[in-house]
N, C-alpha and C positions, 0 to 999 in steps of 0.2 A: 754281762759278757764274761765268758769263762777264761780264766787264766791258765793257759796250757802248761806253762812251766810248773805252776803249783800242782796241777793235776798229775803231771809226770812225777814230781817229787813225792806226792802222796802215794802214787802207785809203787814207786820204788821202796818207800818206807814200809808200806803194807807187806810187800813181798819179803823184805828183810825181817820183819816181825814174824811172818809165817814160817820163814826158814828156821827160826829158832823156837817155834812152837808156842808163840804167844797165845794167851787165852782171851777169848771173847773180844775180838777187835771191833770197835765201833768207829765210824767216820761220821763227822758232823760237818756239813758245809755251812760255815758261819759268815760267808762273804756278804750276805744280804743283811746281817744283823750286827756286824762288828767290823771295825777297820783294822783290828790287830792281826788278823790272818784270814786266809780263805778256808782252810781246813783244820779241824782238830781231829787228831787220831788218838784213840784211847785204847789201851791194851793192858792186859794183866800178865803177871808172871807168878810162878809158884813160890819162888824164894829169892833171896838176895842175889845169888849166883846167876839165876836165870834172868832176872831183871837187868842186871849189869850186862849179861851177854846179849840181851835184846837191844840195849842201848848201843853197845859196841858195834853190833852188826848194822844197825841203822846209820851210825856215824860213818862206818867204813863204806857202805853201799852208796849213800848219798854223796859222800866226799869224793869217791871214785867217779861219780857221775857229774861232778863239778858244782855241787850245791853246797856252799859253805855254811857251816853251822854258826849261828850267832851266839848261842849260849846254851849251856846245860847246867841244870841245878838238880841236886839231890842224889848224885851218883854214889857218894860214899855210904850213905844210909840206905839207899835203894829201896825205900818204901814208896816213894813217888819220885820218879825222874821226869823232869820236864825238859824237853829238847826243843829249842826254838831255831827253826830254819826260815824264819820270816814268814812266808805265806802259808807254811805248814808248821803246826805246833803238835808235838807228839808227847803224850802223857803215858807213862808205863808205871802201873800201880801194883802193889801187893794187894791181896784180896781185902784186907781190913780197911786200908786207906781208900780203896776204890769205892767201897760201900759208904765210907764216912763222907768223902767229898762229893760223890754222886754228880760228876760233871755232866753226864748225859741229861740229868734233870735240870741242872742250872742252865744248860745251853739248849733247852728244848725248843727254843724259837728258831734254832738253826735247822737245816734240812738233814734228817737222818738218812744216811746212805748205806748201801749194802757193799760189802767187800767185793762182790761180783761185778759192781759197776767199775771197778778199777782193774779187772783182769783183762789181759790182752786176748 
């Protein structure tokens, strides 16, 4: 059964990432393989400033929509920012760390989704 608030949260987060020109956005539906969240959103940024701007825009967009953030880690170093909104977890990487941690491979049991599935 689909969690509509998680899907809406994911849609808003994707839109916020796109607004700040995030690179290579991937969405993985992990609801069938894990209890930690429904969606992982993985995106890249070109440098520390862009990665922090992506994070700021997601926080602002979801906050205005009434979705409280549980935790953010990695903001100051900005090579991998993890944003936990409960049902949606957002990872924003620099290129080097994205290749190193390769979350898409680790979570390959989840359902890979296309950004277009979240467009209105």
